[in-house]
Each structure stands twice: as C-alpha cells, then as structure tokens.
MDAnalysis code that builds the backbone (N, CA, C; Angstrom):
import MDAnalysis as mda
import numpy as np

u = mda.Universe.empty(264, n_residues=88, atom_resindex=np.repeat(np.arange(88), 3), trajectory=True)
u.add_TopologyAttr("name", ["N", "CA", "C"] * 88)
u.add_TopologyAttr("resid", np.arange(1, 89))
u.add_TopologyAttr("resname", ["UNK", "UNK", "UNK", "UNK", "UNK", "UNK", "UNK", "UNK", "UNK", "UNK", "UNK", "UNK", "UNK", "UNK", "UNK", "UNK", "UNK", "UNK", "UNK", "UNK", "UNK", "UNK", "UNK", "UNK", "UNK", "UNK", "UNK", "UNK", "UNK", "UNK", "UNK", "UNK", "UNK", "UNK", "UNK", "UNK", "UNK", "UNK", "UNK", "UNK", "UNK", "UNK", "UNK", "UNK", "UNK", "UNK", "UNK", "UNK", "UNK", "UNK", "UNK", "UNK", "UNK", "UNK", "UNK", "UNK", "UNK", "UNK", "UNK", "UNK", "UNK", "UNK", "UNK", "UNK", "UNK", "UNK", "UNK", "UNK", "UNK", "UNK", "UNK", "UNK", "UNK", "UNK", "UNK", "UNK", "UNK", "UNK", "UNK", "UNK", "UNK", "UNK", "UNK", "UNK", "UNK", "UNK", "UNK", "UNK"])
u.atoms.positions = np.array([
    [229.634, -56.542, -5.277],
    [228.928, -56.445, -4.015],
    [227.426, -56.596, -4.268],
    [226.826, -57.513, -3.590],
    [225.394, -57.768, -3.753],
    [224.569, -56.631, -3.151],
    [223.432, -56.398, -3.760],
    [222.534, -55.373, -3.245],
    [221.851, -55.861, -1.972],
    [221.482, -54.916, -1.131],
    [220.731, -55.238, 0.068],
    [219.241, -55.241, -0.258],
    [218.454, -55.766, 0.662],
    [216.996, -55.747, 0.500],
    [216.518, -54.315, 0.319],
    [217.007, -53.415, 1.147],
    [216.582, -52.013, 1.071],
    [216.923, -51.402, -0.283],
    [218.089, -51.705, -0.820],
    [218.477, -51.160, -2.120],
    [217.583, -51.679, -3.241],
    [217.273, -52.959, -3.204],
    [216.416, -53.548, -4.242],
    [215.007, -52.963, -4.155],
    [214.468, -52.863, -2.949],
    [213.120, -52.318, -2.796],
    [213.074, -50.839, -3.154],
    [214.112, -50.100, -2.832],
    [214.152, -48.684, -3.198],
    [214.132, -48.537, -4.718],
    [214.899, -49.350, -5.412],
    [214.901, -49.314, -6.876],
    [213.543, -49.722, -7.442],
    [212.883, -50.669, -6.809],
    [211.573, -51.128, -7.274],
    [210.498, -50.060, -7.108],
    [210.762, -49.082, -6.278],
    [209.797, -48.008, -6.055],
    [209.528, -47.240, -7.342],
    [210.483, -47.214, -8.264],
    [210.245, -46.564, -9.564],
    [209.074, -47.214, -10.293],
    [208.969, -48.530, -10.215],
    [207.853, -49.232, -10.853],
    [206.538, -48.892, -10.164],
    [206.571, -48.812, -8.851],
    [205.366, -48.439, -8.093],
    [204.910, -47.051, -8.518],
    [205.858, -46.125, -8.578],
    [205.541, -44.741, -8.945],
    [204.943, -44.665, -10.344],
    [205.533, -45.386, -11.294],
    [205.036, -45.361, -12.664],
    [203.628, -45.942, -12.760],
    [203.407, -47.086, -12.152],
    [202.076, -47.711, -12.191],
    [201.034, -46.766, -11.594],
    [201.348, -46.194, -10.443],
    [200.394, -45.292, -9.790],
    [200.142, -44.033, -10.610],
    [201.180, -43.518, -11.271],
    [201.014, -42.311, -12.081],
    [200.170, -42.592, -13.322],
    [200.390, -43.715, -13.957],
    [199.566, -44.075, -15.126],
    [198.123, -44.281, -14.686],
    [197.933, -45.013, -13.612],
    [196.577, -45.253, -13.111],
    [195.892, -43.950, -12.716],
    [196.643, -43.035, -12.139],
    [196.080, -41.769, -11.691],
    [195.971, -40.713, -12.779],
    [196.481, -41.017, -13.974],
    [196.385, -40.083, -15.080],
    [197.409, -38.968, -15.043],
    [198.432, -39.098, -14.209],
    [199.430, -38.031, -14.104],
    [200.708, -38.316, -14.891],
    [200.848, -39.512, -15.447],
    [202.023, -39.851, -16.256],
    [201.762, -39.416, -17.691],
    [202.724, -38.725, -18.282],
    [202.578, -38.268, -19.663],
    [202.772, -39.452, -20.608],
    [201.707, -39.929, -21.160],
    [201.751, -41.053, -22.102],
    [201.294, -40.611, -23.498],
    [201.404, -39.320, -23.753],
    [201.035, -38.765, -25.052],
    [201.820, -39.468, -26.153],
    [201.126, -39.861, -27.190],
    [201.764, -40.506, -28.321],
    [201.808, -42.018, -28.221],
    [201.414, -42.560, -27.077],
    [201.381, -44.011, -26.910],
    [199.957, -44.517, -27.095],
    [199.834, -45.675, -27.696],
    [198.521, -46.300, -27.800],
    [198.173, -46.932, -26.456],
    [196.925, -47.266, -26.271],
    [196.527, -47.935, -25.035],
    [197.244, -49.274, -24.893],
    [197.437, -49.967, -26.009],
    [198.158, -51.240, -25.962],
    [199.595, -51.034, -25.478],
    [200.244, -49.968, -25.930],
    [201.606, -49.676, -25.482],
    [201.653, -49.312, -23.999],
    [200.662, -48.560, -23.566],
    [200.590, -48.196, -22.149],
    [200.381, -49.454, -21.308],
    [199.476, -50.315, -21.752],
    [199.236, -51.563, -21.018],
    [200.492, -52.426, -20.966],
    [201.248, -52.459, -22.064],
    [202.506, -53.222, -22.078],
    [203.500, -52.646, -21.064],
    [203.561, -51.325, -20.974],
    [204.449, -50.672, -20.018],
    [204.048, -51.026, -18.585],
    [202.767, -50.956, -18.324],
    [202.276, -51.301, -16.993],
    [202.576, -52.768, -16.695],
    [202.337, -53.651, -17.662],
    [202.583, -55.076, -17.451],
    [204.054, -55.357, -17.168],
    [204.955, -54.688, -17.877],
    [206.393, -54.878, -17.621],
    [206.747, -54.514, -16.182],
    [206.133, -53.449, -15.692],
    [206.427, -53.018, -14.327],
    [205.769, -53.922, -13.293],
    [204.587, -54.426, -13.592],
    [203.943, -55.416, -12.721],
    [204.810, -56.673, -12.653],
    [205.281, -57.127, -13.810],
    [206.136, -58.317, -13.855],
    [207.431, -58.091, -13.078],
    [208.005, -56.906, -13.231],
    [209.242, -56.560, -12.518],
    [209.033, -56.647, -11.008],
    [207.956, -56.051, -10.528],
    [207.672, -56.089, -9.090],
    [207.422, -57.514, -8.611],
    [206.680, -58.277, -9.378],
    [206.395, -59.666, -9.009],
    [207.696, -60.469, -8.916],
    [208.592, -60.251, -9.857],
    [209.872, -60.961, -9.849],
    [210.682, -60.592, -8.613],
    [210.779, -59.313, -8.335],
    [211.558, -58.866, -7.181],
    [210.985, -59.430, -5.883],
    [209.680, -59.416, -5.749],
    [209.071, -59.919, -4.515],
    [209.240, -61.425, -4.364],
    [209.569, -62.111, -5.448],
    [209.758, -63.560, -5.371],
    [211.203, -63.957, -5.063],
    [212.122, -62.994, -5.029],
    [213.508, -63.310, -4.696],
    [213.546, -64.020, -3.349],
    [214.170, -65.204, -3.307],
    [214.260, -65.927, -2.046],
    [215.650, -66.524, -1.849],
    [215.818, -67.253, -0.780],
    [217.130, -67.770, -0.398],
    [217.673, -68.819, -1.360],
    [216.847, -69.351, -2.225],
    [217.317, -70.354, -3.175],
    [218.003, -69.726, -4.390],
    [217.922, -68.409, -4.498],
    [218.463, -67.714, -5.663],
    [219.831, -67.117, -5.335],
    [220.760, -67.303, -6.243],
    [222.113, -66.777, -6.075],
    [222.167, -65.298, -6.476],
    [222.877, -64.495, -5.693],
    [223.161, -63.122, -6.075],
    [222.072, -62.108, -5.832],
    [220.982, -62.513, -5.201],
    [219.910, -61.565, -4.877],
    [219.542, -61.722, -3.403],
    [219.108, -60.639, -2.782],
    [218.705, -60.758, -1.377],
    [217.375, -61.498, -1.242],
    [217.155, -62.089, -0.091],
    [215.930, -62.843, 0.189],
    [214.801, -61.881, 0.533],
    [214.161, -61.373, -0.480],
    [213.084, -60.405, -0.280],
    [211.792, -61.106, 0.110],
    [211.548, -62.276, -0.432],
    [210.297, -62.989, -0.148],
    [210.088, -63.211, 1.346],
    [211.171, -63.507, 2.058],
    [211.050, -63.801, 3.490],
    [211.399, -62.615, 4.383],
    [211.751, -61.489, 3.795],
    [212.127, -60.315, 4.581],
    [210.912, -59.732, 5.288],
    [211.151, -59.172, 6.448],
    [210.056, -58.583, 7.216],
    [209.758, -57.143, 6.807],
    [210.472, -56.621, 5.834],
    [210.243, -55.255, 5.364],
    [208.811, -55.100, 4.858],
    [208.273, -53.900, 4.995],
    [206.924, -53.612, 4.518],
    [206.921, -53.611, 2.985],
    [206.209, -54.527, 2.402],
    [206.137, -54.646, 0.950],
    [204.748, -54.277, 0.418],
    [203.941, -53.662, 1.256],
    [202.553, -53.392, 0.873],
    [202.444, -52.447, -0.317],
    [203.321, -51.468, -0.442],
    [203.219, -50.551, -1.589],
    [203.495, -51.285, -2.898],
    [204.339, -52.310, -2.845],
    [204.673, -53.080, -4.040],
    [203.518, -54.020, -4.414],
    [202.953, -54.696, -3.421],
    [201.839, -55.594, -3.705],
    [200.603, -54.809, -4.147],
    [200.414, -53.631, -3.561],
    [199.292, -52.783, -3.971],
    [199.475, -52.311, -5.407],
    [200.701, -51.951, -5.781],
    [200.973, -51.507, -7.153],
    [200.744, -52.640, -8.151],
    [201.072, -53.858, -7.761],
    [200.811, -55.006, -8.634],
    [199.313, -55.135, -8.888],
    [198.534, -55.033, -7.833],
    [197.074, -55.098, -7.966],
    [196.549, -53.940, -8.799],
    [197.035, -52.738, -8.518],
    [196.615, -51.547, -9.261],
    [196.916, -51.697, -10.747],
    [198.134, -52.168, -11.058],
    [198.520, -52.345, -12.452],
    [197.688, -53.400, -13.150],
    [197.464, -54.499, -12.484],
    [196.657, -55.584, -13.049],
    [195.232, -55.107, -13.302],
    [194.681, -54.383, -12.336],
    [193.330, -53.837, -12.499],
    [193.262, -52.827, -13.629],
    [194.291, -51.990, -13.731],
    [194.341, -50.983, -14.788],
    [194.308, -51.668, -16.158],
    [195.133, -52.679, -16.334],
    [195.171, -53.381, -17.625],
    [193.816, -54.017, -17.931],
    [193.210, -54.628, -16.930],
    [191.910, -55.270, -17.137],
    [190.845, -54.258, -17.552],
    [190.952, -53.040, -17.034],
    [189.950, -52.003, -17.329],
    [190.232, -51.266, -18.633],
    [191.426, -51.435, -19.156],
    [191.806, -50.686, -20.363],
    [192.261, -51.611, -21.450],
])
C-alpha cells in the first residue's frame, strides 16, 4: 500500500525537528565533530529536498510537489539547514 501525502510529510517532520534542534542548540551532539554535525544536517536537508520533489512522474510515491498541503515548515528547514552548514 502506497503512502499518502500526509504520511510522507508527517515522517519528514522528523528531519525538520532535527534540523531546527541542531540550529537552536537543543540537540545533543556531544561527541560529534562539527563536520559530522554538518553531514547530519546535510543528509536531512537532502531528504527533505527529495521528498518535496516527489511528483506524478515517479512510481510508488505520492505527488507531493503539486500537492496543496502546507510545505512551509519543510522549505524553511531546508533553508535553516543550508544556512547552518554555511555558518559552521
């Protein structure tokens, strides 16, 4: 059974939460180097970018790119993550 748009976006919220927590200094990253933290943020930025690009030409995924659902928290997290990496 294919996932719905809501299910995919709900799962993607974990990436939003992680990016925002790292940026806000509330994520426990003790023991990680800055390079490792940046890699973690980049993986989550890439994940969100991939999910937001899901469209009708792709098999087995919902058409998120054209969905009218509010995607602002995801696009904001992408910007936040990208900015965080650039600053660190």
